[in-house]
C-alpha positions in Angstrom: 13.0 1.0 -11.1 13.3 4.8 -10.4 9.6 5.2 -11.1 8.7 2.6 -8.4 11.1 4.5 -6.0 9.6 7.8 -6.8 6.0 6.4 -6.4 7.0 4.9 -3.0 8.5 8.2 -1.8 5.5 10.1 -3.0 3.2 7.8 -0.8 5.5 8.2 2.2 5.8 12.0 1.8 1.9 12.4 1.6 1.6 10.1 4.7 4.1 12.1 6.8 4.0 15.8 5.7 5.7 17.0 8.7 9.4 16.5 9.7 9.8 15.2 13.2 13.2 16.9 13.3 11.4 20.3 13.3 9.8 19.6 16.7 11.9 20.8 19.6 13.8 18.0 21.2 12.4 18.8 24.7 8.9 18.7 23.5 9.3 15.6 21.5 10.6 13.7 24.5 8.2 15.0 27.1 5.0 14.7 25.2 5.3 11.9 22.6 6.0 8.2 22.4 5.1 6.1 19.4 5.7 2.7 17.8 5.3 2.9 14.0 7.1 1.1 11.3 6.9 1.5 7.5 7.9 -1.5 5.3 8.1 -1.9 1.6 8.9 -5.5 0.8 7.9 -8.6 -1.0 5.7 -11.4 0.2 7.5 -14.5 1.1 4.3 -16.7 0.9 0.6 -16.4 -0.1 -1.6 -14.6 2.5 -3.6 -16.8 4.8 -7.2 -15.5 5.6 -9.2 -16.6 8.6 -12.1 -15.2 10.6 -12.5 -14.6 14.4 -15.6 -16.0 16.2 -17.1 -12.4 15.9 -16.7 -12.4 12.1 -13.7 -10.1 11.8 -11.3 -11.1 8.9 -7.6 -11.7 9.9 -4.8 -12.1 7.3 -1.3 -13.3 8.0 1.7 -13.3 5.7 5.4 -12.7 5.8 7.3 -10.0 3.9 11.0 -9.5 3.3 13.0 -6.3 3.0 16.4 -6.4 1.6 19.7 -4.6 2.6 22.7 -4.7 0.2 26.0 -5.4 2.1 29.4 -6.5 1.0 30.5 -9.8 2.2 34.1 -10.7 3.3 35.2 -11.2 -0.4 33.9 -7.7 -1.3 30.9 -9.0 -3.3 27.5 -7.3 -2.9 24.9 -9.6 -1.2 21.2 -9.1 -0.5 20.6 -9.7 3.2 16.8 -10.1 3.9 15.0 -9.2 7.0 11.7 -11.1 7.6 8.6 -9.7 9.2 5.3 -11.4 10.0 2.4 -9.2 9.2 -1.2 -9.3 10.5 -3.9 -7.2 8.9 -7.6 -6.9 10.0 -11.1 -6.5 8.5 -11.3 -5.0 4.9 -7.5 -4.8 4.5 -7.2 -8.4 5.4 -9.8 -9.4 2.9 -8.1 -7.1 0.2 -4.7 -8.7 1.0 -5.9 -12.2 0.7 -7.7 -11.4 -2.5 -5.1 -9.5 -4.4 -1.7 -10.3 -3.0 0.3 -13.5 -3.6 3.9 -14.7 -3.0 6.3 -12.3 -4.7 4.0 -9.3 -4.5 5.4 -5.9 -3.5 3.6 -4.2 -0.8 3.8 -1.1 1.5 2.8 -1.9 5.1 2.5 0.6 8.0 2.0 -0.6 11.6 3.2 -1.2 15.1 6.3 -3.4 15.6 6.6 -6.0 18.3 9.1 -8.8 19.0 7.6 -12.2 19.6 9.7 -14.8 21.5 9.0 -18.5 21.2 10.8 -21.8 21.7 11.6 -24.1 18.7 11.5 -27.9 18.6 15.0 -28.2 19.9 14.3 -25.9 22.9 16.1 -22.9 21.7 14.6 -19.4 22.3 13.8 -17.7 18.9 12.6 -14.3 18.0 10.3 -13.0 15.3 9.5 -9.5 14.1 5.7 -9.1 14.2 3.9 -6.1 12.7 0.2 -5.3 13.4 -0.6 -3.5 10.2 -2.7 -0.3 10.3 -2.4 0.6 6.6 -1.5 -1.3 3.4 -0.9 -0.1 -0.2 -0.4 -2.3 -3.2 2.8 -1.5 -5.2 3.6 -2.6 -8.6 1.7 -2.5 -11.8 -1.3 -4.7 -12.6 0.7 -6.6 -15.3 3.5 -7.8 -13.1 3.5 -10.6 -10.6 2.7 -8.3 -7.6 -1.0 -7.9 -8.3 -2.1 -10.1 -11.2 -4.5 -12.9 -10.3 -5.7 -14.6 -13.4 -5.3 -11.4 -15.6 -8.5 -9.7 -14.3 -8.4 -6.1 -13.2 -8.8 -6.0 -9.4 -12.0 -4.8 -7.7 -11.3 -3.7 -4.2 -13.7 -5.0 -1.3 -15.8 -2.1 -0.1 -17.0 -1.4 3.4 -18.2 -4.4 5.4 -21.7 -2.9 5.6 -23.2 -1.9 2.4 -24.1 1.8 2.0 -27.7 2.5 2.0 -29.2 4.2 -1.1 -32.5 6.1 -1.0 -33.3 5.1 -4.6 -32.6 1.5 -4.0 -30.5 1.3 -7.1 -26.8 0.2 -7.0 -24.4 3.1 -7.5 -22.7 3.2 -10.9 -19.0 2.3 -10.9 -16.7 4.5 -12.8 -14.2 2.6 -15.0 -10.7 3.2 -14.0 -7.9 3.8 -16.5 -4.2 4.5 -16.2 -5.0 8.2 -16.9 -6.9 8.2 -13.5 -3.7 7.5 -11.5 -2.1 10.6 -10.4 1.5 9.5 -10.7 
């Protein structure tokens, strides 16, 4: 479990090398405003892939993050918070291909609150994340990335790279030794 936590913190520290607290308060408030959320959670359902009329891939799924809190009797309880996530283009295709219910995933994106009315007429709210980055977490052998026991091959760019020789580029075999952590 500590190995997964260390890997997750390594990804986060590489993504955000600067400390926001080192920026002077006056400068931070006068020049900057942003909406960014980082989630590490588990898929609650299989991803749903669809395409826009323009041909862009769109993938929707929900993930849960857990907080551990004590209940009234003093017992520890996991309290989930659910997020609906939308990914676009290659990330959408990769999510639909390699993720499934129960997969652990790292998501970065913009958070919004969506309000809607349920069948009884009550106003409900949903946390919506428009994903800008996704990372698979978990080993190939666990339930978080294994689809039929085959090693994943990630979808490349939507437009194939042109090659002057016309031959397909050779693909290097990946091993566990290639992983830097």
